[in-house]
Z-matrix of the N, CA and C atoms (Angstrom, degrees):
N
C 1 1.375
C 2 1.549 1 108.76
N 3 1.229 2 112.12 1 -36.30
C 4 1.595 3 118.45 2 -178.77
C 5 1.568 4 109.20 3 -46.93
N 6 1.331 5 113.99 4 -52.42
C 7 1.538 6 120.96 5 -173.23
C 8 1.510 7 104.48 6 -63.27
N 9 1.248 8 123.15 7 -41.24
C 10 1.443 9 119.15 8 -177.86
C 11 1.406 10 109.48 9 -68.52
N 12 1.388 11 122.56 10 -46.68
C 13 1.524 12 123.10 11 -173.43
C 14 1.662 13 106.79 12 -67.32
N 15 1.345 14 114.75 13 -31.65
C 16 1.419 15 115.00 14 177.60
C 17 1.451 16 111.27 15 -69.80
N 18 1.312 17 123.59 16 -34.99
C 19 1.321 18 130.44 17 178.89
C 20 1.525 19 114.42 18 -70.37
N 21 1.363 20 118.70 19 -37.64
C 22 1.398 21 130.77 20 178.61
C 23 1.591 22 111.28 21 -122.85
N 24 1.252 23 120.43 22 65.84
C 25 1.423 24 124.54 23 -176.64
C 26 1.585 25 114.49 24 -57.69
N 27 1.319 26 113.62 25 -34.41
C 28 1.473 27 118.10 26 -175.48
C 29 1.571 28 109.27 27 -78.57
N 30 1.218 29 119.24 28 -10.02
C 31 1.451 30 129.60 29 -179.15
C 32 1.637 31 114.11 30 -107.34
N 33 1.270 32 113.51 31 13.26
C 34 1.460 33 118.44 32 -171.23
C 35 1.531 34 110.28 33 -64.19
N 36 1.294 35 122.22 34 -41.54
C 37 1.445 36 124.55 35 -175.48
C 38 1.576 37 106.27 36 -67.46
N 39 1.367 38 113.18 37 -50.33
C 40 1.604 39 115.12 38 177.86
C 41 1.373 40 117.75 39 -65.38
N 42 1.340 41 121.13 40 -25.98
C 43 1.499 42 125.90 41 170.48
C 44 1.484 43 107.98 42 -63.03
N 45 1.372 44 116.04 43 -53.52
C 46 1.492 45 118.95 44 -179.05
C 47 1.491 46 113.24 45 -52.88
N 48 1.290 47 109.90 46 -47.44
C 49 1.543 48 109.70 47 -177.24
C 50 1.499 49 116.53 48 -72.06
N 51 1.383 50 115.27 49 -36.76
C 52 1.383 51 117.72 50 176.53
C 53 1.683 52 112.77 51 -62.41
N 54 1.318 53 108.35 52 -39.43
C 55 1.459 54 111.44 53 -179.39
C 56 1.490 55 116.57 54 -66.91
N 57 1.242 56 114.57 55 -23.23
C 58 1.572 57 116.29 56 175.11
C 59 1.549 58 110.96 57 -77.00
N 60 1.377 59 117.56 58 -19.57
C 61 1.420 60 121.66 59 -171.09
C 62 1.499 61 116.86 60 -114.39
N 63 1.400 62 113.08 61 -15.36
C 64 1.526 63 112.72 62 -175.55
C 65 1.565 64 109.05 63 -131.90
N 66 1.272 65 115.85 64 112.27
C 67 1.490 66 125.19 65 178.15
C 68 1.375 67 114.85 66 -63.51
N 69 1.362 68 120.66 67 -35.28
C 70 1.457 69 126.02 68 176.86
C 71 1.483 70 108.48 69 -64.78
N 72 1.349 71 119.17 70 -42.78
C 73 1.465 72 124.12 71 179.85
C 74 1.550 73 106.71 72 -64.79
N 75 1.350 74 115.45 73 -46.32
C 76 1.558 75 119.88 74 -179.32
C 77 1.389 76 105.65 75 -55.12
N 78 1.303 77 122.92 76 -42.78
C 79 1.451 78 126.87 77 -171.92
C 80 1.574 79 109.86 78 -68.17
N 81 1.327 80 115.21 79 -38.90
C 82 1.424 81 118.61 80 179.61
C 83 1.583 82 109.79 81 -69.89
N 84 1.411 83 117.44 82 -32.76
C 85 1.455 84 122.75 83 -177.30
C 86 1.589 85 103.12 84 -72.47
N 87 1.306 86 119.96 85 -38.79
C 88 1.575 87 125.58 86 -177.55
C 89 1.491 88 103.92 87 -63.72
N 90 1.331 89 121.61 88 -51.37
C 91 1.397 90 128.22 89 174.61
C 92 1.510 91 110.81 90 -48.75
N 93 1.356 92 117.32 91 -54.30
C 94 1.468 93 118.45 92 -177.93
C 95 1.507 94 110.75 93 -62.70
N 96 1.255 95 117.62 94 -40.22
C 97 1.530 96 120.92 95 169.39
C 98 1.476 97 109.76 96 -51.26
N 99 1.243 98 123.32 97 -60.96
C 100 1.366 99 126.56 98 -176.69
C 101 1.577 100 114.01 99 -56.67
N 102 1.243 101 113.82 100 -39.01
C 103 1.426 102 118.90 101 177.77
C 104 1.585 103 111.12 102 -66.64
N 105 1.291 104 112.57 103 -38.73
C 106 1.445 105 118.11 104 179.47
C 107 1.570 106 116.08 105 -65.39
N 108 1.376 107 102.66 106 -36.59
C 109 1.543 108 108.82 107 177.42
C 110 1.564 109 110.08 108 -72.00
N 111 1.305 110 117.68 109 -37.67
C 112 1.422 111 123.44 110 179.72
C 113 1.529 112 109.30 111 -62.72
N 114 1.386 113 111.79 112 -47.38
C 115 1.500 114 115.88 113 172.90
C 116 1.455 115 114.07 114 -49.83
N 117 1.341 116 118.93 115 -53.10
C 118 1.403 117 125.82 116 175.75
C 119 1.550 118 114.48 117 -52.77
N 120 1.313 119 117.48 118 -48.11
C 121 1.439 120 120.49 119 174.23
C 122 1.541 121 112.04 120 -55.99
N 123 1.389 122 116.97 121 -57.56
C 124 1.434 123 118.80 122 -175.06
C 125 1.533 124 113.66 123 -67.67
N 126 1.305 125 118.57 124 -20.90
C 127 1.495 126 118.50 125 177.49
C 128 1.525 127 111.57 126 -70.96
N 129 1.385 128 117.55 127 -13.01
C 130 1.440 129 121.66 128 -174.87
C 131 1.512 130 105.70 129 -113.61
N 132 1.201 131 120.56 130 0.39
C 133 1.598 132 125.99 131 -169.39
C 134 1.519 133 101.52 132 -85.92
N 135 1.372 134 108.69 133 149.34
C 136 1.420 135 121.38 134 173.08
C 137 1.598 136 110.48 135 -103.08
N 138 1.264 137 112.10 136 -6.90
C 139 1.551 138 119.14 137 -177.88
C 140 1.579 139 113.13 138 -53.02
N 141 1.265 140 115.24 139 147.20
C 142 1.521 141 114.56 140 179.20
C 143 1.484 142 113.47 141 -64.86
N 144 1.222 143 123.40 142 -25.13
C 145 1.404 144 126.50 143 179.28
C 146 1.575 145 116.11 144 -82.96
N 147 1.290 146 113.24 145 -3.81
C 148 1.458 147 120.27 146 -175.25
C 149 1.539 148 114.74 147 -53.63
N 150 1.284 149 115.87 148 -49.93
C 151 1.600 150 113.63 149 178.75
C 152 1.483 151 111.83 150 -61.21
N 153 1.307 152 117.27 151 -40.55
C 154 1.490 153 119.35 152 -176.99
C 155 1.558 154 108.38 153 -66.36
N 156 1.332 155 122.37 154 -40.33
C 157 1.419 156 124.24 155 176.61
C 158 1.504 157 112.17 156 -69.47
N 159 1.341 158 111.94 157 -32.30
C 160 1.594 159 108.96 158 176.14
C 161 1.448 160 111.65 159 -69.72
N 162 1.357 161 120.03 160 -35.47
C 163 1.462 162 119.78 161 178.18
C 164 1.583 163 111.67 162 -66.49
N 165 1.358 164 110.18 163 -39.56
C 166 1.586 165 111.78 164 176.89
C 167 1.407 166 111.52 165 -63.24
N 168 1.304 167 121.12 166 -52.14
C 169 1.511 168 120.53 167 173.48
C 170 1.367 169 119.97 168 -54.94
N 171 1.338 170 120.30 169 -38.48
C 172 1.452 171 120.07 170 175.71
C 173 1.485 172 114.67 171 -62.82
N 174 1.386 173 114.28 172 -38.94
C 175 1.468 174 122.94 173 173.02
C 176 1.430 175 107.74 174 -57.39
N 177 1.324 176 121.08 175 -53.05
C 178 1.437 177 125.01 176 -171.24
C 179 1.503 178 103.80 177 -63.08
N 180 1.286 179 121.79 178 -42.47
C 181 1.481 180 121.91 179 -173.38
C 182 1.510 181 109.74 180 -65.88
N 183 1.393 182 117.56 181 -38.61
C 184 1.454 183 120.34 182 178.10
C 185 1.607 184 110.64 183 -64.52
N 186 1.261 185 119.26 184 -36.33
C 187 1.356 186 123.22 185 175.32
C 188 1.456 187 114.36 186 -69.84
N 189 1.313 188 121.63 187 -42.98
C 190 1.371 189 123.46 188 170.68
C 191 1.563 190 117.34 189 -63.22
N 192 1.332 191 115.77 190 -33.35
C 193 1.411 192 118.27 191 -178.46
C 194 1.628 193 100.80 192 -72.10
N 195 1.198 194 124.54 193 -41.07
C 196 1.490 195 125.28 194 174.65
C 197 1.563 196 113.69 195 -51.70
N 198 1.354 197 108.06 196 -42.15
C 199 1.565 198 115.51 197 -177.33
C 200 1.572 199 107.20 198 -77.64
N 201 1.217 200 121.76 199 -27.90
C 202 1.444 201 123.25 200 175.08
C 203 1.580 202 109.51 201 -68.34
N 204 1.382 203 113.42 202 -48.80
C 205 1.455 204 114.00 203 178.05
C 206 1.501 205 114.69 204 -67.10
N 207 1.269 206 119.75 205 -32.00
C 208 1.434 207 124.96 206 178.30
C 209 1.585 208 108.79 207 -60.41
N 210 1.389 209 109.79 208 -48.45
C 211 1.424 210 120.62 209 -175.33
C 212 1.645 211 108.76 210 -63.00
N 213 1.296 212 113.94 211 -48.10
C 214 1.504 213 119.76 212 -176.84
C 215 1.460 214 102.58 213 -65.36
N 216 1.351 215 127.76 214 -43.19
C 217 1.407 216 120.09 215 179.85
C 218 1.523 217 115.78 216 -65.68
N 219 1.278 218 118.97 217 -35.33
C 220 1.462 219 123.62 218 177.36
C 221 1.567 220 111.05 219 -69.65
N 222 1.266 221 115.03 220 -32.18
C 223 1.463 222 119.70 221 -172.02
C 224 1.571 223 111.61 222 -94.13
N 225 1.329 224 116.82 223 -27.06
C 226 1.343 225 123.86 224 -169.38
C 227 1.586 226 112.27 225 -54.57
N 228 1.368 227 119.13 226 -43.35
C 229 1.472 228 117.56 227 -177.42
C 230 1.461 229 113.82 228 -63.16
N 231 1.271 230 119.83 229 -16.44
C 232 1.428 231 130.07 230 -179.41
C 233 1.568 232 103.70 231 -74.71
N 234 1.271 233 125.03 232 -21.97
C 235 1.432 234 124.55 233 -169.67
C 236 1.598 235 108.28 234 -116.36
N 237 1.277 236 114.16 235 6.84
C 238 1.558 237 116.95 236 177.74
C 239 1.435 238 109.01 237 -66.39
N 240 1.281 239 121.81 238 127.72
C 241 1.508 240 122.19 239 178.46
C 242 1.471 241 112.42 240 -83.20
């Protein structure tokens, strides 16, 4: 969840609430965390496939960010005080 909160700091409270209630959202956040960790790994790798992996993980992260934003937009009215 740290990676998601860091990426979307203004949504930290909503993220925490949604994570406790929505297992699909939790899965997206876990995937985001895993991709960010992989991106970190490959960015320091000297292996021949590092550039390819970096491109793949950046694309995955972009897609996951879109899913996170969509989920927050869809669920946010539920949490308006």
